[in-house]
Structures are given as C-alpha cells and as structure tokens.
N, C-alpha and C positions, 0 to 999 in steps of 0.2 A: 503494501500501499503506500503510495507516494503523496504526501501533504506539506504544507506548509503550517510551522508551527505557531499556535498564536503568542508566543514568548518570543519569536523573533519577528520584532518592531521595523527592522528594516526591511524583511522580505526580499534577502538577499541569500536564503541556504533553501536546499531543498531535504525536508527528513523523509526517512524511510524505515517502515515497520516489516519485516520477514514475514514468513510464516510460521517462524521458531519465535516470534514475536519480540525480536531483539531491536532495536531502534539503533540509527543511524542518522546523521546530519551531513551532505554535503556540500560543501563550501564551493565559491566560485572559482577558489585557486587549486582546486582537485584535493583538497583533503577530505580526508572521512573518518569521522572519529564516531563512536559509539556515545550514545547519549541515554540519560536516567530517567528521560522522561516516558511515560510508559503510554502505549497506545499497542490495543490489543486488535491483530488483526484476525479476521474470521471471514469464510464464505458467507455470503447470503444465501437462508435456507432456499429460496428461489432459483437459485444456480444452474442451468445446464450448461455441461462443459461439450455436450456432443451436437453434432448437426443433428438438428430437427428433418424428419422426414415430412413431404409435403404429401 
C-alpha cells in the first residue's frame, strides 16, 4: 500500500506498507528508512484477483 503520511507536512516523501505490515519511507534523494508509524495492510474482502468470465 502506498500512501502519504499526515505527519509529512511537506508532502515530499512516499510511504509504503508491505503485505507483512512493515512500514517504509522513500524520500526524493533515494533513501529508504523503516518507520515506526503503524499502517496495517489488508486486502479488501470483495477483491477479485482473477479474470472474470463473461
């Protein structure tokens, strides 16, 4: 899950939560740092990952 943190007042970073619920910050100089902010990733209940048949 990619998101903008409400704590990032400059809106100059991108934040990511992995499917293992690890949180990282990507800045514009290419640094990646692990974050303590907790964002839980989960698939929506009605998510369909296969091609529907018509």
